[in-house]
N, C-alpha and C positions, 0 to 999 in steps of 0.2 A: 533442493539445490536452486538457488536464485540465478538470475541472469542480470547482466548489466543493462540498465536503462540507457538507451542512446539518445532518446528524444522524448518530448512531452507526450507523444502518442503512446509510447510504451508505458509511461506512467498512467496515462488516462485509462488504458486497458486494465491495469492493476486496480485502479480506483473503481471502475465499473464492476470488476470481479468481486471486490469487497462489497459494493452496494448490493449486487444481485444475491450474493450469499447471505448477507444480513437480512435482506427482504424475505428470503426463503426460510432460513433456519434460525435467525436471531442470534447466531453465534458463528464464529469462524473455526474451521478445522485447523488442527495444529500444523498440518503440512502447508497450508496456505500462509499461516502466520510466519513460519520458518522461511518459506520461499521469499516472501516480501521483505522480511527483515534482512535476508541475505542480499537481496537486490538493493536495498537501501545502503547497505555497507559497501557493496561493490560498485555503485554508481557515483557519478559526480555529486557533490553535496547539493548543487543546484537542483538536481532531479529529486533528491530526498526532500528538500525544502518544498518543491512543487507538489510532491506526493502528499505531504502533510497539509499543505494549503488547500488542495483539492479535496482531500479526505474530510477536512473540517467543514467544507462547504456542502459536500454531497452525501457523506456518510459519517457524521460526527461520532456516532456510537462506535465506530471502528477504531478510533484513535487509541483507545485503551489497550488494544492488542499489539501495538507496535512501539518499538523503542523510539522515544522522542528526544533525539540528541541535537535537534536543530533549533 
């Protein structure tokens, strides 16, 4: 179950979670992928755009796990 990102700090926390998980395991668990995809859908499109922009900068290998509708 995702949650609505209200600000960039919420998004930054998701990006850090993806970065740390990829650093540890080199893959993302399904529950994390589903949670973040739901957050993308439930949040303002600006937050989704910001998520993808930050993910591309800090964890580009994570992009493949998420729907890129932006």
